[in-house]
BAFIBA-808840 format. One line per 8 residues: number of its first residue (from 1); for each residue x, z, y of C-alpha. Coordinates in Angstrom, 2 decimals, always signed. Layout:
// BAFIBA-808840
NUM> X:Z:Y; ...
// end
This chain:
// BAFIBA-808840
1> +6.37:-10.64:+8.42; +7.78:-13.62:+6.97; +6.54:-14.07:+3.18; +8.59:-16.43:+1.33; +6.42:-17.72:-1.41; +7.62:-19.64:-4.36; +4.62:-21.22:-6.39; +5.33:-22.32:-9.80
9> +2.63:-24.69:-10.79; +2.69:-24.99:-14.56; -0.19:-27.51:-15.37; +1.04:-30.76:-16.27; -1.14:-32.51:-13.81; +0.97:-30.76:-11.02; +0.25:-29.00:-7.83; -2.62:-31.46:-7.04
17> -4.64:-29.45:-9.58; -4.87:-26.63:-7.20; -6.89:-28.64:-4.78; -9.53:-29.98:-7.51; -13.21:-29.27:-6.33; -15.01:-27.23:-8.68; -17.99:-28.56:-10.54; -21.42:-27.44:-9.47
25> -21.95:-25.48:-12.45; -18.91:-23.30:-11.72; -20.03:-21.90:-8.47; -22.17:-19.01:-10.06; -19.48:-18.18:-12.82; -17.62:-14.86:-12.44; -13.79:-14.88:-12.10; -12.44:-11.82:-13.65
33> -9.33:-10.19:-12.44; -7.24:-7.56:-14.20; -5.30:-4.75:-12.47; -3.63:-1.25:-13.18; -4.27:-0.13:-9.67; -6.77:+2.59:-9.58; -9.58:+3.41:-7.19; -9.41:+6.94:-5.70
41> -12.79:+6.72:-3.81; -15.29:+4.11:-2.57; -15.45:+6.05:+0.55; -13.17:+4.66:+3.36; -12.69:+8.12:+4.59; -11.50:+9.57:+1.34; -8.77:+7.07:+0.12; -5.43:+5.99:+1.33
49> -4.04:+4.11:-1.62; -3.45:+0.33:-2.57; -6.13:+0.18:-5.17; -8.78:+1.63:-3.10; -8.04:-0.35:+0.08; -7.63:-3.50:-2.18; -11.34:-3.15:-2.78; -12.26:-1.94:+0.73
57> -10.74:-5.39:+2.09; -13.47:-7.09:+0.07; -16.43:-4.85:+0.79; -16.08:-3.65:+4.31; -15.06:-5.04:+7.71; -12.77:-3.51:+10.17; -12.79:-4.81:+13.93; -9.40:-6.51:+13.13
65> -7.74:-7.95:+9.92; -4.57:-9.99:+9.16; -4.25:-13.65:+8.19; -2.26:-14.44:+4.91; +1.20:-13.86:+5.86; +0.52:-13.00:+9.47; +2.36:-10.40:+11.41; -0.39:-9.66:+14.05
73> -3.92:-8.60:+13.71; -6.60:-10.92:+14.42; -10.55:-10.56:+15.19; -12.76:-9.70:+12.20; -15.70:-7.60:+13.04; -14.63:-7.91:+16.67; -15.02:-10.81:+18.80; -12.16:-9.88:+20.76
81> -9.55:-6.95:+21.46; -6.89:-6.13:+23.79; -5.28:-3.24:+25.52; -6.76:-2.91:+29.17; -3.81:-1.11:+30.46; +0.01:-1.68:+30.95; +0.47:+1.85:+29.53; -1.03:+1.06:+26.27
89> -3.34:+3.77:+25.93; -6.69:+2.05:+26.35; -7.79:-0.43:+23.67; -11.01:-2.25:+23.97; -12.97:-4.30:+21.48; -16.03:-6.49:+21.89; -18.17:-6.23:+18.84; -19.32:-9.63:+17.16
97> -23.16:-10.13:+17.55; -25.28:-10.29:+14.27; -23.21:-8.61:+11.77; -25.62:-6.55:+9.39; -25.16:-4.04:+6.72; -26.87:-4.49:+3.28; -29.67:-2.67:+4.34; -30.30:-5.20:+7.01
105> -29.53:-3.03:+9.93; -27.51:-4.75:+12.62; -24.12:-3.39:+13.26; -23.61:-1.59:+16.72; -20.63:-0.32:+18.61; -21.89:+3.33:+17.79; -21.55:+2.48:+14.15; -17.94:+1.62:+14.71
113> -17.40:+4.78:+16.82; -19.15:+6.81:+13.97; -17.08:+5.32:+11.11; -13.79:+6.24:+12.98; -14.81:+9.58:+14.24; -15.95:+10.35:+10.67; -12.48:+9.66:+9.26; -10.99:+12.14:+11.48
121> -13.72:+14.54:+11.19; -13.46:+14.76:+7.33; -9.70:+14.50:+7.50; -9.40:+14.36:+3.41; -6.21:+15.28:+1.91; -5.87:+12.04:+0.26; -7.51:+10.13:+3.29; -6.24:+7.76:+6.08
129> -6.90:+10.13:+9.09; -3.18:+10.38:+9.77; -3.10:+6.74:+10.88; -5.16:+7.78:+13.83; -2.85:+10.35:+15.10; -2.51:+8.92:+18.58; -6.50:+8.45:+18.96; -7.90:+10.93:+21.52
137> -11.37:+9.52:+21.81; -13.75:+6.51:+21.04; -16.51:+5.47:+23.47; -19.33:+2.99:+22.54; -21.37:+1.22:+25.04; -23.37:-2.03:+24.42; -21.14:-4.05:+22.17; -18.02:-2.44:+23.66
145> -15.93:+0.03:+21.82; -13.12:+1.59:+23.69; -10.62:+3.63:+22.20; -8.46:+6.09:+24.41; -5.14:+7.05:+23.03; -2.89:+10.27:+23.64; +0.39:+8.34:+24.06; +1.24:+4.78:+24.26
153> +0.95:+3.08:+20.95; +1.46:-0.65:+20.59; +0.67:-0.20:+16.71; -2.69:+0.97:+17.20; -4.42:-2.40:+16.69; -2.29:-2.75:+13.28; -3.79:+0.71:+12.21; -7.25:-0.62:+13.14
161> -6.79:-3.42:+11.02; -6.41:-1.46:+7.98; -8.97:-0.01:+5.64; -8.90:+3.04:+7.72; -10.93:+1.21:+10.34; -13.43:+0.14:+7.81; -17.01:+0.38:+9.39; -19.59:+1.95:+7.25
169> -23.44:+2.30:+7.81; -24.28:+5.71:+9.31; -27.57:+5.94:+7.40; -25.93:+5.74:+4.14; -22.74:+7.76:+4.92; -22.79:+11.59:+5.85; -20.89:+12.44:+9.13; -19.04:+15.12:+8.06
177> -18.52:+14.93:+4.26; -17.53:+12.42:+1.81; -20.40:+10.14:+0.22; -21.18:+11.20:-3.29; -23.93:+8.56:-4.04; -22.56:+5.47:-5.94; -22.28:+2.16:-4.20; -20.70:+0.96:-0.78
185> -22.29:-0.33:+2.11; -20.20:-2.44:+4.25; -20.09:-5.91:+6.03; -17.12:-7.67:+4.27; -17.09:-10.80:+2.53; -18.61:-9.42:-0.70; -20.97:-6.77:-1.79; -20.84:-4.08:-4.55
193> -23.19:-4.98:-7.42; -21.90:-2.45:-9.82; -19.19:+0.05:-10.32; -17.77:+2.20:-13.19; -14.77:+4.29:-12.30; -11.59:+3.21:-14.10; -13.29:+0.37:-15.82; -14.76:-2.40:-13.30
201> -16.11:-3.50:-9.89; -18.63:-6.37:-9.75; -18.57:-8.02:-6.69; -21.15:-10.63:-5.33; -20.82:-12.96:-2.31; -22.19:-11.49:+1.04; -24.24:-14.45:+2.26; -24.68:-12.83:+5.64
209> -21.01:-12.27:+6.24; -19.52:-13.15:+9.56; -15.83:-12.94:+10.41; -12.31:-14.19:+10.01; -12.28:-14.63:+6.20; -12.62:-18.24:+5.24; -12.65:-19.02:+1.11; -15.04:-19.97:-1.54
217> -16.20:-16.42:-2.32; -16.92:-16.96:-5.81; -18.61:-13.69:-7.88; -15.64:-11.68:-9.03; -15.25:-8.74:-11.52; -12.23:-6.64:-11.09; -11.28:-4.78:-14.26; -9.16:-1.69:-14.19
225> -6.48:-0.95:-16.97; -4.97:+2.44:-17.70; -1.29:+0.75:-18.16; +0.70:-2.38:-17.82; +0.42:-2.96:-21.69; -3.31:-2.95:-21.60; -3.43:-5.26:-18.77; -0.92:-7.56:-20.53
233> -3.20:-7.52:-23.86; -6.38:-8.27:-21.75; -4.61:-11.23:-20.26; -3.13:-12.71:-23.52; -6.72:-12.18:-25.01; -8.27:-14.23:-22.17; -10.37:-11.30:-21.27; -9.24:-11.80:-17.57
241> -8.45:-14.86:-15.82; -6.07:-13.27:-13.16; -3.69:-10.62:-13.77; -1.91:-8.69:-10.95; -0.42:-5.36:-10.08; +1.14:-4.85:-12.51; +2.03:-6.68:-15.78; +4.95:-5.28:-17.71
249> +8.56:-6.17:-16.41; +9.25:-7.98:-19.86; +6.18:-10.07:-19.42; +7.13:-10.76:-15.76; +10.82:-11.46:-16.60; +9.67:-13.92:-19.47; +7.40:-16.10:-17.51; +8.11:-19.58:-18.23
257> +7.81:-22.84:-16.11; +7.24:-24.61:-19.36; +3.99:-22.82:-20.24; +1.04:-25.31:-19.53; -1.66:-22.70:-19.81; -0.87:-20.79:-16.63; +0.07:-20.81:-13.20; +2.41:-18.17:-11.50
265> +2.67:-17.01:-8.01; +5.88:-15.04:-7.07; +6.62:-13.99:-3.75; +8.54:-11.41:-1.69; +6.63:-8.23:-0.95; +6.67:-5.43:+1.50; +5.82:-2.91:-1.28; +8.58:-0.28:-1.94
273> +8.98:+2.75:-4.28; +10.77:+5.93:-3.05; +11.69:+9.09:-4.68; +10.45:+12.08:-2.48; +11.41:+15.98:-2.48; +9.76:+18.98:-1.76; +11.82:+20.34:+0.86; +10.03:+23.60:+1.72
281> +11.60:+27.08:+1.31; +11.54:+27.93:-2.46; +11.73:+24.60:-3.63; +14.79:+23.87:-6.08; +15.27:+20.80:-3.61; +15.05:+22.79:-0.32; +18.79:+22.58:+0.33; +19.93:+19.36:+1.78
289> +23.14:+19.43:-0.11; +21.03:+19.51:-3.42; +19.22:+16.48:-2.06; +22.49:+14.65:-1.06; +23.90:+15.42:-4.39; +20.92:+13.41:-6.12; +21.50:+10.43:-3.72; +25.13:+10.23:-4.89
297> +23.86:+10.06:-8.71; +21.14:+7.46:-8.73; +22.01:+4.07:-9.82; +19.40:+1.56:-8.27; +20.85:-1.46:-9.85; +20.66:-0.17:-13.31; +16.93:+0.60:-12.47; +16.12:-2.90:-11.21
305> +18.06:-4.63:-14.04; +17.10:-2.38:-16.89; +13.79:-0.92:-16.62; +12.45:-3.68:-14.38; +14.31:-6.71:-15.82; +15.12:-8.14:-12.53; +11.54:-8.04:-11.06; +12.42:-5.63:-8.43
313> +15.40:-5.54:-5.97; +17.42:-2.72:-5.23; +16.53:-0.91:-1.71; +18.73:+1.00:+0.58; +16.27:+1.51:+3.38; +12.97:+2.93:+4.15; +12.01:-0.14:+5.55; +11.90:-3.30:+3.17
321> +13.79:-6.63:+3.82; +11.56:-9.01:+5.50; +10.23:-6.43:+7.97; +11.79:-5.72:+11.51; +14.24:-2.55:+11.53; +15.34:-3.32:+7.87; +19.03:-1.64:+7.29; +21.36:-0.42:+4.58
329> +21.55:+3.15:+5.76; +21.44:+4.67:+2.45; +24.18:+2.25:+1.20; +26.30:+3.22:+4.15; +25.87:+6.89:+3.45; +26.20:+6.81:-0.45; +27.87:+3.38:-1.10; +28.50:+4.14:-4.74
337> +27.52:+6.39:-7.91; +30.08:+9.50:-7.37; +29.38:+12.58:-9.75; +32.41:+14.23:-8.04; +31.04:+14.41:-4.36; +27.67:+15.64:-5.91; +29.57:+18.44:-7.84; +31.37:+19.28:-4.35
345> +28.17:+19.39:-2.61; +26.36:+21.56:-5.26; +29.28:+23.92:-5.24; +29.17:+24.13:-1.64; +25.51:+25.05:-1.73; +26.31:+27.89:-4.12; +23.42:+27.03:-6.50; +23.75:+27.62:-10.17
353> +24.37:+24.43:-12.42; +22.64:+22.62:-13.86; +19.91:+22.61:-10.99; +16.76:+22.46:-12.58; +13.62:+20.64:-11.36; +10.45:+18.60:-12.31; +10.23:+15.02:-11.68; +6.52:+13.57:-11.57
361> +4.94:+10.22:-11.42; +1.69:+8.67:-11.64; +0.56:+7.66:-15.14; -0.19:+3.83:-15.60; +1.43:+2.74:-12.70; +3.74:-0.11:-13.87; +6.77:+1.09:-15.52; +6.73:+4.57:-13.91
369> +7.32:+6.46:-17.02; +10.26:+4.26:-18.20; +11.72:+4.74:-14.50; +11.44:+8.50:-14.74; +13.23:+8.60:-18.18; +15.99:+6.44:-16.77; +16.22:+8.60:-13.54; +16.35:+11.58:-15.91
377> +19.25:+10.19:-17.77; +21.21:+9.08:-14.51; +20.85:+12.68:-13.01; +21.60:+14.72:-16.19; +24.63:+12.42:-17.21; +27.13:+14.77:-15.65; +25.50:+18.27:-16.02; +24.76:+18.71:-12.58
385> +20.90:+18.55:-13.03; +18.27:+19.52:-15.72; +15.22:+17.35:-15.13; +11.90:+17.82:-16.67; +9.55:+14.74:-16.54; +5.74:+15.00:-16.04; +3.35:+12.56:-15.71; -0.40:+12.94:-14.25
393> -3.45:+10.83:-13.75; -3.48:+8.99:-10.31; -5.92:+11.18:-8.61; -4.58:+14.36:-9.92; -1.09:+13.13:-9.09; -2.25:+12.41:-5.22; -3.78:+15.76:-5.23; -0.65:+17.61:-6.42
401> +1.65:+16.04:-3.95; -1.00:+16.57:-1.17; -1.02:+20.53:-2.10; +2.78:+20.44:-1.97; +2.97:+21.40:-5.71; +5.66:+19.01:-6.96; +9.32:+19.16:-6.75; +10.16:+15.57:-6.84
409> +7.80:+12.57:-7.24; +8.26:+8.80:-7.30; +5.61:+6.82:-5.35; +5.15:+3.17:-4.56; +4.23:+2.25:-1.00; +2.33:-0.87:+0.01; +2.78:-1.72:+3.61; -0.58:-0.76:+5.68
417> +0.37:-3.42:+7.99; +3.68:-5.72:+8.65; +5.42:-3.48:+10.92; +8.15:-0.92:+10.43; +5.87:+1.86:+12.02; +4.15:+2.01:+8.58; +7.33:+3.26:+6.98; +7.90:+5.82:+9.67
425> +5.27:+8.62:+10.32; +3.44:+8.36:+6.97; +6.64:+8.73:+4.94; +9.18:+11.09:+6.84; +7.31:+12.17:+10.04; +5.96:+15.89:+10.52; +2.86:+16.37:+8.45; +3.76:+13.01:+6.66
433> +1.17:+11.48:+4.07; +3.76:+11.93:+1.58; +3.80:+15.77:+2.45; +7.40:+16.65:+1.58; +7.76:+19.40:+4.22; +10.26:+17.51:+6.04; +10.24:+17.99:+9.87; +12.87:+16.66:+12.35
441> +12.35:+16.40:+16.18; +14.77:+13.46:+16.71; +12.96:+11.80:+13.67; +9.55:+12.50:+15.25; +10.80:+11.53:+18.74; +12.08:+8.16:+17.50; +8.94:+7.19:+15.70; +7.06:+7.83:+18.99
449> +9.41:+5.66:+20.89; +9.18:+3.06:+18.30; +5.46:+2.74:+19.11; +5.49:+2.05:+22.51; +7.07:-1.27:+22.53; +4.36:-4.23:+22.86; +7.30:-6.51:+21.80; +7.70:-5.08:+18.45
457> +11.06:-6.47:+17.81; +12.43:-3.76:+20.54; +11.54:-1.17:+17.95; +14.29:-2.17:+15.58; +17.08:+0.06:+17.28; +14.75:+3.28:+17.24; +14.28:+2.65:+13.56; +17.69:+1.98:+12.68
465> +18.89:+5.43:+14.14; +15.93:+7.03:+12.36; +17.12:+5.68:+9.13; +20.52:+7.03:+9.54; +19.20:+10.67:+10.26; +17.01:+10.38:+7.29; +19.75:+9.14:+5.00; +21.56:+12.12:+5.94
473> +18.94:+14.62:+5.29; +17.64:+12.75:+2.35; +14.01:+14.18:+1.98; +13.44:+10.68:+0.45; +15.49:+8.14:-1.45; +14.55:+4.57:-1.49; +14.65:+3.00:-4.96; +13.52:-0.54:-4.90
481> +11.48:-3.45:-3.33; +8.89:-5.17:-5.46; +8.51:-8.85:-5.91; +4.73:-9.64:-6.08; +3.45:-11.61:-8.95; +0.00:-13.10:-9.75; -0.74:-14.81:-12.91; -3.75:-17.05:-13.52
489> -5.07:-19.07:-16.47; -5.32:-22.84:-16.16; -8.97:-22.52:-15.10; -8.53:-20.60:-11.87; -6.74:-21.55:-8.49; -6.17:-19.69:-5.30; -3.88:-16.89:-6.89; -0.91:-17.83:-4.50
497> -3.21:-16.33:-1.73; -4.44:-13.27:-3.32; -1.94:-10.85:-2.05; +1.21:-10.83:+0.24; +2.18:-7.36:-0.47; +0.54:-5.92:+2.63; -2.51:-4.18:+0.83; -4.91:-7.09:+1.31
505> -6.52:-8.30:-1.70; -7.92:-11.66:-0.83; -10.43:-12.28:-3.79; -12.40:-14.72:-1.67; -9.44:-17.31:-2.05; -9.71:-17.38:-5.95; -11.53:-20.54:-7.36; -12.32:-22.34:-10.42
513> -10.46:-25.50:-11.09
// end
């Protein structure tokens, strides 16, 4: 994916200030980062969300990783990896020698096998097991790890490069259950010194690290805030030097290039936000015509300009701009707001008006509450729907949608990897992570066909057809695509490399100026 990055260097000294070498006394000082992204679990088998994976990318290694702005995985814990057959069903990696866990144990190919098998065996409701849906078996011999796939899957290396592929120490993690003891034992560029849930994670450089990461690796403390307003207050009070994901829209919209006390990185992002519907029998949104009526009423531009004050862009595609396969399928199907067409569909469906349902969201996630209130206003404006808005603490919110207990729910999605496939099966495939109950054989077939191309550009046609089908069935409605912002005070550089909207959180690139 091409990431177009605009760096606004606000110090009077200009861009050269980013390259200043920190003094020796700064080497041991801790850089403090603030975020509203929560951590579901410290165990890689038990989390599939942006906040948890941000931490995993610093504490654990996968065999592969992504360079900043990169579109193809590169070796990290592996020395090399490649498909060994033209059918894209056997993938083999040679493990890098000399990797050690915090206990001092040397990492083996068996440890890699254990880690992947464990994700599948535990199969947590909020874990990443669905990413390995094509994985049939893992073999380990010497320093070689071999993955045998049930079908051609050119995207498997991309999946292996995510938090789902994190390598853990078998002596510290049970094989068939999530770890309950505090701490994290991986081989990433950092080690976890201390962790207080919903409060902070203190990271120290892992001096034994070997892999693809390059950077200063200063000590870092990540502080977690309950909402954007709390993060904004902390940044303005100088309690944190770095603020990201997410400051309030009004703060982001008001950033000024004339302010000498901070630096701002603004970049395009592959993070999207969608409105998902429970399509199961008994749900008030089971009938496709009811969901189509909703699609005719939503005004994305008002959300983007009003609630988010121009810090997001309206989105009419499951796949965001900048990723191969991006289309305008939802604009083509529902080009403007039309309450008349919505009423016709509801009349045809034979439902009583107004149709009542609950719209849920995760509390503390940016402007989620304000967004839900605006959606409620839009959907109720013509008397066609009655919407009850309900916010949940993040972990409970995940559990409720995993249990199929929500009618409609707005969720942000950060790309697992820079490929259209990450917006396919996890969002709208049968048994998807988003758990809408939606299932369509043609959609599933197109997802599988899109995975078989080694040349990923050839998957675009399959994903275009897929999105046309999804726009007509409307189990999900795309809302917007985020712009990525990282704000640092005048003492810290490297904010422009911290994140590129693909889930990586490169704390090792931060440094004192």
